[in-house]
A tleap script that builds the chain and sets N, CA, C and O, in Angstrom:
source leaprc.protein.ff14SB
mol = sequence {
  NTHR GLN VAL PHE SER GLU MET ILE PHE ILE
  VAL ASP ARG SER GLY SER MET SER GLY THR
  LYS MET ASN SER VAL LYS GLU THR LEU GLN
  MET PHE LEU ARG SER LEU PRO GLU GLY THR
  LEU PHE ASN ILE VAL SER PHE GLY SER SER
  PHE SER LYS LEU PHE PRO GLU SER ARG GLU
  TYR ASN GLU LYS SER LEU GLN GLU ALA THR
  ASP HIE VAL THR LYS MET SER ALA ASN MET
  CGLY
}
set mol.1.N position { 22.507 111.941 89.250 }
set mol.1.CA position { 22.408 110.683 89.858 }
set mol.1.C position { 21.547 109.707 89.796 }
set mol.1.O position { 20.499 109.845 90.427 }
set mol.2.N position { 21.755 108.593 89.094 }
set mol.2.CA position { 20.364 107.681 89.028 }
set mol.2.C position { 19.700 107.005 90.251 }
set mol.2.O position { 20.256 106.249 91.048 }
set mol.3.N position { 18.379 107.422 90.256 }
set mol.3.CA position { 17.588 106.871 91.595 }
set mol.3.C position { 17.776 105.274 91.416 }
set mol.3.O position { 17.908 104.768 90.301 }
set mol.4.N position { 17.776 104.488 92.680 }
set mol.4.CA position { 17.894 102.783 92.275 }
set mol.4.C position { 16.416 102.677 92.944 }
set mol.4.O position { 15.574 102.091 92.263 }
set mol.5.N position { 16.081 103.102 94.003 }
set mol.5.CA position { 14.935 102.797 94.681 }
set mol.5.C position { 14.449 103.855 95.977 }
set mol.5.O position { 15.183 104.755 96.385 }
set mol.6.N position { 13.387 103.634 96.411 }
set mol.6.CA position { 12.947 104.695 97.554 }
set mol.6.C position { 12.983 103.499 99.089 }
set mol.6.O position { 12.788 102.287 99.178 }
set mol.7.N position { 13.252 104.329 99.886 }
set mol.7.CA position { 13.005 103.397 101.286 }
set mol.7.C position { 12.590 104.366 102.192 }
set mol.7.O position { 13.177 105.441 102.314 }
set mol.8.N position { 11.524 104.018 102.892 }
set mol.8.CA position { 10.722 104.538 103.787 }
set mol.8.C position { 10.673 103.686 104.992 }
set mol.8.O position { 10.075 102.619 105.131 }
set mol.9.N position { 11.581 104.494 106.050 }
set mol.9.CA position { 11.415 103.882 107.450 }
set mol.9.C position { 10.451 103.961 108.351 }
set mol.9.O position { 10.421 105.002 109.007 }
set mol.10.N position { 9.549 103.045 108.595 }
set mol.10.CA position { 8.477 103.546 109.570 }
set mol.10.C position { 8.853 103.088 111.286 }
set mol.10.O position { 9.203 101.971 111.665 }
set mol.11.N position { 8.690 104.100 111.980 }
set mol.11.CA position { 9.325 103.629 113.449 }
set mol.11.C position { 8.151 104.070 114.242 }
set mol.11.O position { 7.494 105.104 114.123 }
set mol.12.N position { 7.999 102.970 115.174 }
set mol.12.CA position { 6.621 103.036 116.052 }
set mol.12.C position { 7.417 103.788 117.463 }
set mol.12.O position { 8.233 103.189 118.163 }
set mol.13.N position { 6.980 105.192 117.679 }
set mol.13.CA position { 7.349 105.866 118.796 }
set mol.13.C position { 6.229 105.753 119.774 }
set mol.13.O position { 6.348 106.619 120.640 }
set mol.14.N position { 5.235 105.030 119.934 }
set mol.14.CA position { 4.280 104.933 120.982 }
set mol.14.C position { 5.128 104.664 122.437 }
set mol.14.O position { 6.300 104.291 122.498 }
set mol.15.N position { 4.357 104.908 123.428 }
set mol.15.CA position { 4.830 104.786 124.846 }
set mol.15.C position { 5.555 103.705 124.994 }
set mol.15.O position { 6.614 103.646 125.618 }
set mol.16.N position { 4.901 102.636 124.311 }
set mol.16.CA position { 5.028 101.047 124.546 }
set mol.16.C position { 6.589 101.018 124.107 }
set mol.16.O position { 7.252 100.104 124.598 }
set mol.17.N position { 7.094 101.712 123.437 }
set mol.17.CA position { 8.631 101.557 122.694 }
set mol.17.C position { 9.675 102.157 123.750 }
set mol.17.O position { 10.886 102.112 123.534 }
set mol.18.N position { 9.111 102.739 124.941 }
set mol.18.CA position { 10.352 103.296 125.734 }
set mol.18.C position { 11.281 102.588 126.244 }
set mol.18.O position { 10.961 101.410 126.403 }
set mol.19.N position { 12.490 102.914 126.614 }
set mol.19.CA position { 13.649 102.049 127.064 }
set mol.19.C position { 14.345 101.626 126.059 }
set mol.19.O position { 14.676 102.387 125.150 }
set mol.20.N position { 14.778 99.878 126.094 }
set mol.20.CA position { 15.356 99.386 125.436 }
set mol.20.C position { 14.923 99.157 123.955 }
set mol.20.O position { 15.668 99.186 122.976 }
set mol.21.N position { 13.509 98.911 123.976 }
set mol.21.CA position { 13.160 98.991 122.629 }
set mol.21.C position { 13.361 100.009 121.586 }
set mol.21.O position { 13.447 99.739 120.388 }
set mol.22.N position { 13.442 101.372 122.169 }
set mol.22.CA position { 13.897 102.625 121.531 }
set mol.22.C position { 15.223 102.601 121.007 }
set mol.22.O position { 15.630 102.740 119.853 }
set mol.23.N position { 15.924 102.359 122.278 }
set mol.23.CA position { 17.534 102.420 121.825 }
set mol.23.C position { 17.639 101.145 120.644 }
set mol.23.O position { 18.297 101.344 119.623 }
set mol.24.N position { 17.102 100.134 120.819 }
set mol.24.CA position { 17.303 98.941 119.350 }
set mol.24.C position { 16.866 99.607 118.681 }
set mol.24.O position { 17.743 99.849 117.852 }
set mol.25.N position { 15.763 100.282 118.376 }
set mol.25.CA position { 15.062 100.676 116.978 }
set mol.25.C position { 16.090 102.182 116.542 }
set mol.25.O position { 16.025 102.454 115.343 }
set mol.26.N position { 16.828 102.959 117.242 }
set mol.26.CA position { 17.520 103.857 117.024 }
set mol.26.C position { 19.068 103.241 116.387 }
set mol.26.O position { 19.633 103.562 115.341 }
set mol.27.N position { 19.412 102.439 117.239 }
set mol.27.CA position { 20.744 101.718 116.520 }
set mol.27.C position { 20.646 101.117 115.191 }
set mol.27.O position { 21.445 101.348 114.284 }
set mol.28.N position { 19.478 100.215 115.096 }
set mol.28.CA position { 19.419 99.740 113.882 }
set mol.28.C position { 18.961 100.654 112.925 }
set mol.28.O position { 19.633 100.503 111.905 }
set mol.29.N position { 18.165 101.487 112.799 }
set mol.29.CA position { 17.872 102.537 112.091 }
set mol.29.C position { 19.287 103.416 111.815 }
set mol.29.O position { 19.296 104.085 110.782 }
set mol.30.N position { 20.143 103.443 112.435 }
set mol.30.CA position { 21.455 104.216 112.431 }
set mol.30.C position { 22.407 103.300 110.994 }
set mol.30.O position { 22.906 103.645 109.923 }
set mol.31.N position { 22.279 102.185 111.663 }
set mol.31.CA position { 23.015 101.233 110.593 }
set mol.31.C position { 22.377 100.752 109.166 }
set mol.31.O position { 23.021 100.243 108.249 }
set mol.32.N position { 20.972 101.022 109.177 }
set mol.32.CA position { 20.608 101.050 107.733 }
set mol.32.C position { 20.679 102.148 106.972 }
set mol.32.O position { 20.795 102.062 105.750 }
set mol.33.N position { 20.611 103.431 107.684 }
set mol.33.CA position { 20.843 104.709 107.103 }
set mol.33.C position { 22.211 104.851 106.431 }
set mol.33.O position { 22.526 105.373 105.361 }
set mol.34.N position { 22.990 104.183 107.453 }
set mol.34.CA position { 24.710 104.020 106.701 }
set mol.34.C position { 24.942 103.336 105.569 }
set mol.34.O position { 25.912 103.489 104.825 }
set mol.35.N position { 23.782 102.351 105.398 }
set mol.35.CA position { 24.065 101.137 104.278 }
set mol.35.C position { 23.295 101.583 102.986 }
set mol.35.O position { 23.197 100.783 102.056 }
set mol.36.N position { 22.824 102.651 102.913 }
set mol.36.CA position { 21.865 103.104 101.788 }
set mol.36.C position { 23.047 103.482 100.516 }
set mol.36.O position { 24.065 104.174 100.548 }
set mol.37.N position { 22.485 102.796 99.562 }
set mol.37.CA position { 23.171 103.071 98.348 }
set mol.37.C position { 23.216 104.416 97.807 }
set mol.37.O position { 22.171 105.013 98.065 }
set mol.38.N position { 23.921 104.999 97.252 }
set mol.38.CA position { 23.914 106.265 96.724 }
set mol.38.C position { 22.935 106.459 95.486 }
set mol.38.O position { 23.063 105.685 94.537 }
set mol.39.N position { 22.080 107.334 95.451 }
set mol.39.CA position { 21.047 107.732 94.540 }
set mol.39.C position { 19.715 106.891 95.019 }
set mol.39.O position { 18.817 106.618 94.222 }
set mol.40.N position { 19.680 106.488 96.491 }
set mol.40.CA position { 18.329 106.224 97.017 }
set mol.40.C position { 17.698 107.421 97.645 }
set mol.40.O position { 18.316 108.365 98.136 }
set mol.41.N position { 16.419 107.286 97.578 }
set mol.41.CA position { 15.422 108.220 98.142 }
set mol.41.C position { 15.028 107.445 99.159 }
set mol.41.O position { 14.865 106.226 99.220 }
set mol.42.N position { 14.849 108.579 100.212 }
set mol.42.CA position { 14.625 107.883 101.767 }
set mol.42.C position { 13.813 108.686 102.550 }
set mol.42.O position { 13.675 109.827 102.111 }
set mol.43.N position { 13.248 108.431 103.557 }
set mol.43.CA position { 12.584 109.036 104.480 }
set mol.43.C position { 12.113 108.256 105.805 }
set mol.43.O position { 12.035 107.030 105.881 }
set mol.44.N position { 11.791 109.227 106.914 }
set mol.44.CA position { 11.542 108.356 108.156 }
set mol.44.C position { 10.073 108.688 108.336 }
set mol.44.O position { 9.709 109.794 107.938 }
set mol.45.N position { 9.339 108.016 108.789 }
set mol.45.CA position { 7.731 108.260 109.419 }
set mol.45.C position { 8.063 107.950 110.432 }
set mol.45.O position { 8.885 107.042 110.557 }
set mol.46.N position { 7.545 108.588 111.477 }
set mol.46.CA position { 7.334 108.140 113.262 }
set mol.46.C position { 5.536 108.440 113.353 }
set mol.46.O position { 4.784 109.317 112.928 }
set mol.47.N position { 5.381 107.169 114.161 }
set mol.47.CA position { 3.978 107.115 114.468 }
set mol.47.C position { 3.640 106.950 116.066 }
set mol.47.O position { 4.481 106.583 116.887 }
set mol.48.N position { 2.653 107.187 116.293 }
set mol.48.CA position { 2.130 106.901 118.029 }
set mol.48.C position { 0.674 107.249 117.796 }
set mol.48.O position { -0.085 106.638 117.043 }
set mol.49.N position { 0.412 108.184 118.450 }
set mol.49.CA position { -1.269 108.539 118.168 }
set mol.49.C position { -1.380 109.490 116.943 }
set mol.49.O position { -2.447 109.684 116.360 }
set mol.50.N position { -0.411 109.967 116.657 }
set mol.50.CA position { -0.092 110.735 115.410 }
set mol.50.C position { 0.975 110.493 114.438 }
set mol.50.O position { 1.648 109.483 114.646 }
set mol.51.N position { 1.206 111.053 113.642 }
set mol.51.CA position { 2.471 110.846 112.596 }
set mol.51.C position { 3.440 112.089 112.066 }
set mol.51.O position { 2.873 113.114 111.685 }
set mol.52.N position { 4.731 112.026 112.038 }
set mol.52.CA position { 5.474 113.075 111.462 }
set mol.52.C position { 6.476 112.166 110.361 }
set mol.52.O position { 6.786 110.974 110.363 }
set mol.53.N position { 6.793 113.186 109.520 }
set mol.53.CA position { 7.949 112.656 108.616 }
set mol.53.C position { 9.261 113.582 108.706 }
set mol.53.O position { 9.204 114.811 108.745 }
set mol.54.N position { 10.298 112.928 108.731 }
set mol.54.CA position { 11.686 113.884 108.748 }
set mol.54.C position { 11.684 114.780 107.502 }
set mol.54.O position { 12.046 115.950 107.623 }
set mol.55.N position { 11.287 114.289 106.282 }
set mol.55.CA position { 11.623 115.038 105.332 }
set mol.55.C position { 9.805 115.369 104.618 }
set mol.55.O position { 8.956 114.478 104.649 }
set mol.56.N position { 9.585 116.444 104.172 }
set mol.56.CA position { 8.364 116.677 103.608 }
set mol.56.C position { 8.025 115.747 102.674 }
set mol.56.O position { 6.873 115.316 102.630 }
set mol.57.N position { 9.167 115.248 101.659 }
set mol.57.CA position { 9.226 114.177 100.662 }
set mol.57.C position { 10.401 113.693 100.654 }
set mol.57.O position { 11.269 114.370 101.206 }
set mol.58.N position { 10.739 112.556 100.112 }
set mol.58.CA position { 11.770 111.772 100.421 }
set mol.58.C position { 12.755 112.644 99.621 }
set mol.58.O position { 12.484 113.424 98.708 }
set mol.59.N position { 13.985 112.342 100.167 }
set mol.59.CA position { 15.284 113.092 99.668 }
set mol.59.C position { 16.211 112.082 99.171 }
set mol.59.O position { 16.009 110.928 99.550 }
set mol.60.N position { 17.303 112.338 98.301 }
set mol.60.CA position { 18.274 111.657 98.000 }
set mol.60.C position { 19.222 111.599 98.950 }
set mol.60.O position { 19.583 112.618 99.538 }
set mol.61.N position { 19.839 110.141 99.261 }
set mol.61.CA position { 20.674 109.942 100.176 }
set mol.61.C position { 22.152 110.703 99.721 }
set mol.61.O position { 22.632 110.511 98.604 }
set mol.62.N position { 22.739 111.503 100.642 }
set mol.62.CA position { 23.726 112.026 100.428 }
set mol.62.C position { 24.456 112.657 101.760 }
set mol.62.O position { 23.949 112.408 102.854 }
set mol.63.N position { 25.615 113.454 101.687 }
set mol.63.CA position { 26.236 113.379 102.847 }
set mol.63.C position { 25.216 114.322 104.130 }
set mol.63.O position { 25.067 114.170 105.343 }
set mol.64.N position { 24.705 115.240 103.196 }
set mol.64.CA position { 23.967 116.189 103.780 }
set mol.64.C position { 22.404 115.500 104.538 }
set mol.64.O position { 22.034 115.729 105.690 }
set mol.65.N position { 21.895 114.883 103.815 }
set mol.65.CA position { 20.762 114.084 104.099 }
set mol.65.C position { 20.828 113.184 104.851 }
set mol.65.O position { 19.770 112.837 105.375 }
set mol.66.N position { 22.118 112.430 105.212 }
set mol.66.CA position { 22.540 111.357 105.833 }
set mol.66.C position { 22.751 111.992 107.272 }
set mol.66.O position { 22.444 111.255 108.209 }
set mol.67.N position { 23.201 113.170 107.558 }
set mol.67.CA position { 23.595 113.925 108.469 }
set mol.67.C position { 22.053 114.223 109.425 }
set mol.67.O position { 21.836 113.822 110.569 }
set mol.68.N position { 21.216 114.960 108.631 }
set mol.68.CA position { 20.229 115.228 108.956 }
set mol.68.C position { 19.194 114.046 109.695 }
set mol.68.O position { 18.517 114.193 110.713 }
set mol.69.N position { 19.306 112.943 108.900 }
set mol.69.CA position { 18.688 111.693 109.652 }
set mol.69.C position { 19.221 111.327 110.532 }
set mol.69.O position { 18.520 110.800 111.396 }
set mol.70.N position { 20.584 111.404 110.749 }
set mol.70.CA position { 21.159 110.449 111.797 }
set mol.70.C position { 20.908 111.301 113.227 }
set mol.70.O position { 20.539 110.831 114.303 }
set mol.71.N position { 21.249 112.811 112.881 }
set mol.71.CA position { 20.884 113.920 114.048 }
set mol.71.C position { 19.305 113.535 114.485 }
set mol.71.O position { 19.031 113.282 115.658 }
set mol.72.N position { 18.397 113.522 113.520 }
set mol.72.CA position { 16.986 113.130 113.964 }
set mol.72.C position { 16.512 112.021 115.016 }
set mol.72.O position { 15.780 112.022 116.006 }
set mol.73.N position { 17.481 110.824 114.148 }
set mol.73.CA position { 17.179 109.552 115.043 }
set mol.73.C position { 17.880 109.679 116.448 }
set mol.73.O position { 17.316 109.134 117.397 }
set mol.74.N position { 18.939 110.282 116.639 }
set mol.74.CA position { 19.722 110.356 118.010 }
set mol.74.C position { 18.778 111.039 118.996 }
set mol.74.O position { 18.817 110.734 120.188 }
set mol.75.N position { 17.940 111.945 118.533 }
set mol.75.CA position { 17.004 112.705 119.184 }
set mol.75.C position { 15.478 111.993 119.537 }
set mol.75.O position { 14.699 112.413 120.392 }
set mol.76.N position { 15.303 111.022 118.810 }
set mol.76.CA position { 13.888 109.950 118.792 }
set mol.76.C position { 13.927 109.800 120.145 }
set mol.76.O position { 14.933 109.927 120.843 }
set mol.77.N position { 12.811 109.525 120.518 }
set mol.77.CA position { 12.192 109.095 121.657 }
set mol.77.C position { 10.775 108.521 121.671 }
set mol.77.O position { 10.041 108.736 120.706 }
set mol.78.N position { 10.305 107.722 122.831 }
set mol.78.CA position { 8.887 107.282 122.603 }
set mol.78.C position { 8.100 107.910 122.982 }
set mol.78.O position { 7.467 107.455 123.935 }
set mol.79.N position { 7.726 109.253 122.456 }
set mol.79.CA position { 6.905 110.332 123.074 }
set mol.79.C position { 5.702 110.907 122.242 }
set mol.79.O position { 5.326 112.078 122.287 }
set mol.80.N position { 5.076 109.766 121.367 }
set mol.80.CA position { 4.097 110.051 120.437 }
set mol.80.C position { 3.002 109.235 120.775 }
set mol.80.O position { 2.458 108.579 119.887 }
set mol.81.N position { 2.558 109.179 122.072 }
set mol.81.CA position { 1.472 108.753 122.294 }
set mol.81.C position { 1.032 107.363 122.498 }
set mol.81.O position { -0.153 107.117 122.720 }
savepdb mol mol.pdb
quit
């Protein structure tokens, strides 16, 4: 598969994002994830007082990586300080 681009989604998960802000971020991120073209590399980086990555390295967009990402986004909360 030809790689067209790489998308890194940066998500503020600090306490100030709790409530409706976090819900809006999650809904928007789910929409973007489902809109990626095949062959795109992607990752999700979350930050607050620390940071974490969904995948150690960006992964190619496919059914499996999309499922992992959507499961991850569903569980996100503003719990990173």
